[in-house]
N, C-alpha and C positions, 0 to 999 in steps of 0.2 A: 210573601214579607208584608209586614204592614207600612210602611213609610212610601212601597213600591208602588201598592194599592193608590194610600192615599195619595199622592202627587195623580193617576191615573182617576179619580175622582174630581181634583183640583182644576188638573185642566180645563172638565166639564162646569165644573161650577166659572170659572172663570175664563169658558170660551171667550168672549166678550173684549176685555182685555189686555189677553194676547193677537186676540186680530186686530185692537187697534194698535199695538204694541208694537208690532208687525210692520203693517198698513204703514206709522209714523213715520219710520226706516228707509221702508223700500222708499217711498219720496221722497225721501229726503236722499239717495242715493240719485235715485233719478230725475231729481233737478241737479244734480250736479254731469250729467250723460253720463250715469255709470246704471244699467241698467241690469236688470233680473236676468242672468248666461237663458240663450236659445234652450240649451239642454245638456243636462250632464246625467253622471248616475251613482252612485254608493251602494258602499255594500255594507248592509246594515245588519249591527249583530243584536240578538237580540238573547236574555235567559229569563230566568225565573225575579229576576229582583232586579236588574238595569237591560239600557237598551241603549244601542247610541249608535253613529256613523263610525268606521274603522279606516275610511280607505272613499274618497271623491274623487270620480274621475270626471274630466270638461270635456272629455269629446273620446265618448264612451266605442267603445267597437262588438257590441252583444247587441244590435238593433233587428238580426235575424231571429233573436228569440221578441221578439216585440209583436205584437196581433198588430195584424195591417189591416187596418178597419180606421171608419169613419169619424173617431172619434181623436185619431191619434194624427188625418190628414185633415181634421178641421182645426188643432189645437196646434199646428207649425204654418197656416193660412194665417189663422189671429196674431198670433207672434211675428211673422213676417208681413203684414198686415197694420198693426201696431207700430212695429220699426220700423216702416215708412211712409210713417205716418208723423210722427215721432219729431224725427230728422228732418222732414220734409224733401225725402229720397222718391225719382220715379224710378223701378228700376223695366232694365228691358230684358233680362237675364237673371238666372239662377242656375248662379254652377261652384258644382258639388268636391271640393278637393280632396279624397281621401290620404292615408297614408301609400306610400308606394313601397306596401306588399304583393310581390309577383305572384307569388307561389303559395300564400297561408289561404287555402279554399274556405275556412272559416271565415278569417275579416273577407273575403271576396261576398258574400252570405252577405255577413253583416252590411258592404257596399250596394249587392243590392236592393235589399230593404228600406233601406236608406234612399236611394234612388227610386224606388216604386213610388216612395212617400213626396222626398219633392219635386219628379218629374207631373202626379197629382197634381202639388200646391199651382207652380207654377203653367200646366193647362184654367186652374179654377183665374188667378192672377192676369190668366194671357199674356205670360212670356216667357222665354226661352230657355230652356232646359238644356244643361252637359254636365257630363262628367270629367274633370282632370288630372289629370295626375302631373305634378308641381317637381318636375326632378330638374339641376342641371342648370337654372335659370332657362328654362325654357316649359312653356305648358304642353302640354299632350295631350287635346281636344282625343277624346276618346265615345267610343260606342257599347255600353255591359250589355251584353245579348243575352249569357248563359252563366248560373251561379256557378260552375265547374270551371270555369274558363278560366285561365291566368290572363292578369292586362296586358301582357307579351303576346299574347294571340286574339286581342279583342281588333279589329279592324280600327286606325289611324282617322281620323275625320280631316285634321289640319294640326299644325305647329306653329305656335305663335309664342310673340317674348311680349307682350300687354293683356292689359282685361281693362275690357272700357272702362268709365268713370261709374256708369250705369248700372255698373252689375252685380249684385247680390253672393258675394263670396259665400257657403254654411262650408265649414271645416269639418275635416274626424281626422284630423292627423296632428297630435301630443309635440311635433317643433321643437321633439330634445335636441336637435343638433340648430336650431334658430329659425328667424325666418330668410328667406328667398330674396332677394331685390325684389321680384315680380310681385311677391303675395306683403309682403312691405311698404309698395306701392298700390297698393291694392284701396279702393274709399272704404267698403264698406265691407266688414267680413264678421261672420257669427260662428261660433264665439269667438269673443274677442280673442288675439294672436297673442297678448302678451299673458296669457291661460296657460300659451305653452312650456313643456318644461325647463325651454334655455331659460326662464326665471320666476316660475313660479317656485316654491316651495311647500311639500306637507308642513312642515311645523307651522311656517309663516299660520296656513289653514286652522288649523288646527286651534295654535294661541287665537284665532277670529273666534272660533266656535267656540271655544272655552268662554272667553270675554264675553260673549252674545248668551249664552245658556249661563252663565251668574247673573245676571244684568235679569234675564225674562222666573229666574229662579226668585229674585226678589220679588216678583207680579207671585208667586204660589207659593212663596212662605215656604220653601225646602230646600236640599241641598243637592246642587245642579247635576253634582257627579254621578246619581241615575239615570243620567242621559248624556255623558258627558262624559269619556276617559281620557286620566292620566295624562302626562305627555312629560317627554323631555328631550333634553339635543347638547347633542356632540358633536364639535366638527374637532377631526383630527387632519395631520398636514400633509400625510402620506411618508414618511422618511420609513416606518418600519413598524408591521405592526408590533415588535414581544416593545416598544420603547415607547410606544399608546396601546396599546391596548386598554393598558391599565386603566386610563380616564372613562374607557368605554365599562369599565368592569361596576366601578364603584357610582359612577350615575345607574348603575343596572339598579344596582346594590339599594340606593340615593332612593329611588319610583318604588320597590318590590315593598323597603317599608313605608313609604304612605296608601302602597295599595295594598298591607295589611292591615294600617291603621282604621282604613275604613274596614278592613272584612270582618277586623275585632268591633268595631261601633254599630255593625249591622248585623253582625250574631252569623258571617257566615263562614264556613266550611268549604272553598273551593279553595284551590295551593296560588295564593300570588303568581303569578306572571306577567312577563311582558315581550314583547313583540318592539326584536332591531329589522330597524328596515333604511334602507336608504329615503335622503329628503327631497329625491326627482323620481320619475316613473318609473321606472325596470320594470315594466311588464311584472311584476305576481315577481320577481325575481329577486334576491337579494333583500331577504325576507327570513329571520328566524326568531325563535320561540327560547330565551328561557329562562329560568325559574329562579338567576343569582349570577353575581357580579361570576363567579369561580363557573359558571358554562359559557363566559369571555375568557376567560382564561385557560381555556381546556377547549377549544374546540381546533377541530382537528383540520385538516391543510384543506378540504374540499371547499368547506362552509367557511372556513375564511378567506378563501381566492375567491370565493362567491359575492362575500360581504364586503373583503377594503381591497382594497387599487393603491397600489405603491407609486408613488413618485407625482400622487395627482391627490386635491385638496379632497378628504370625506370628508362626507355630512350626513347623521343618525339621526334620527329618530327614533324615540325609544316612545312605545304607550303600551298606556295595560292593553292585559288580554281580557277581553271578554269571552266568556265561555259562548257559543249560542248552543243553547237548547231550543225546541219547538219546544214553546206553554200553548200548540193553536192543537184542539186533538185535529177538526180539518185537515193544514197542514202535516199532523202524521198518520194519517191514513194515508191520504194522497203520497204520501213519498213509500208506507209498507209494501200498497202499488207499486211504484217502480223496484223497489230495490229494498236490502235489509236497511230494518229499521237502525242500525246501529251506524250507516250510516251518518255523519256532521256534518251539517248544511248552516249556510245564513242565506239570508235574501237582500237581492239584490233592487233598488227600488230605480225606475228610468221615472229622469222628468221633463216635461216641453211647461216655460216657461215661466221657473218653479210652482208647475203643480206636479205632484203624484199621477203618470199615465201609464206605467206597466209594473210589474212585479214577478221578477226571475231570483227563483230557486237554485241559491247554486250545492249540488252536494259530492262528500269526497269519500266512495268506500277504503280508500288509506290511509286517511289523515282523522284525531278526536277534535272533539266540539275546541280544545285550544289553540289547534294546531291553526296552519296557513292552508286553507283549504284550496286556494287560485294555482292545484297544481297539477303532474302529471292523477292521471285517475278520477281529475272533476269530472261531473256532466250538470246540464243545467236544461231546467224546463220552466216556460212558461205555470206560471199558478197564478194568470188573473180570477179564476173562475172559482177558490177558493174561498168563503168564508174567514172575513176576519178582520180582525178587533184587536187594535192597541193606539189608544189616546193617543201613545209621544212617539206614536209614528209621523202624523200630522205636523206634531211641533221641532221634531227635529230637520223635519222636511226644509218647515222655514229659519231656520238657525241653520243650516247649510245655504239656503240661498242666500241670505246674510250674510255667511260669513263667508264668500265668494265675492260676493259684491264686496265684501269692505276689502277683499286681499286686490284686489283691481283700483279702492282706489289708493289703494299705499308703493304700486306699484307706477302707475299713470303719473 
């Protein structure tokens, strides 16, 4: 598509201008003690006419797919060193606090890999490293020995109810149920626990991202829609699905209309579609794809119950569906070597200190390119070794970093 290709060319031409814009904003946040997050991952969707972030996870759980190498270790070490220098902190220990998933072997593999990275960082910084479980307001110090062991089988080193002031906590826990008293009293926690789902809103993040995308589009003199998904928001009291679902259906129709107008403007033939998802973290659940408000009105009982909980407030983000298509020939060859070329896929980008350091490919043979791929049937592979070039990718990472910083500035 001409417009999309034009934006990619403009990014190259105006690279210095966008870099200056990004740095000025980062410096402004940093001056107010809002720092670039230690890490986050994004689900990155691209078609041959559009690229954007469709989800941002502040506590990513796929480090088992991130290659352990010197680059990764140095990135963590550099971030932690710069953080302690900025806030004039002297640390004696690095503690990793993960989720309390005791039987999830995939998540335990994530913890093992992250522990290996942080243990090496601690060694280089000449400080202690420990893995902790934060449960029932007690800290369980444990030693992780084997990826297939569950936490209940791990040897207990000690119980404690406090964290030393000179310890640095690394969180890999999304805090859906809030912070424990122990964690809330800790002096140094990365990423900031205010990014936990007990406070965070997907809609707020995408609002921040959209505003930043509009801002940078003025530098590029282009339509921000090419690297931003259209969104809407609906809050429902939880009285009953029957009485409240109409507001959701109308909001879906309204967003579909806006997408249709963009498609007509740029000659796009895809069918306009949206995702309706919970406004806070649900591990990929509570996420359905629909073409119209009528699809909401006709939802079957299973999908209704997954999406809507009676008796409590239900907040939904309605998000434009970006059809995920591999436009890179090297990635197409890689995918065909693994499975059917008909498999749908999307990229997952892992960042450390706002810098893109690893790329994963999520594939799903049971889903189409316009569906939620984070469902049964998916598989994930590291594709760092595959040559890839999308000028928008770097810009989208920068916009995401700034959006997370703006999120935190509004929460604090």
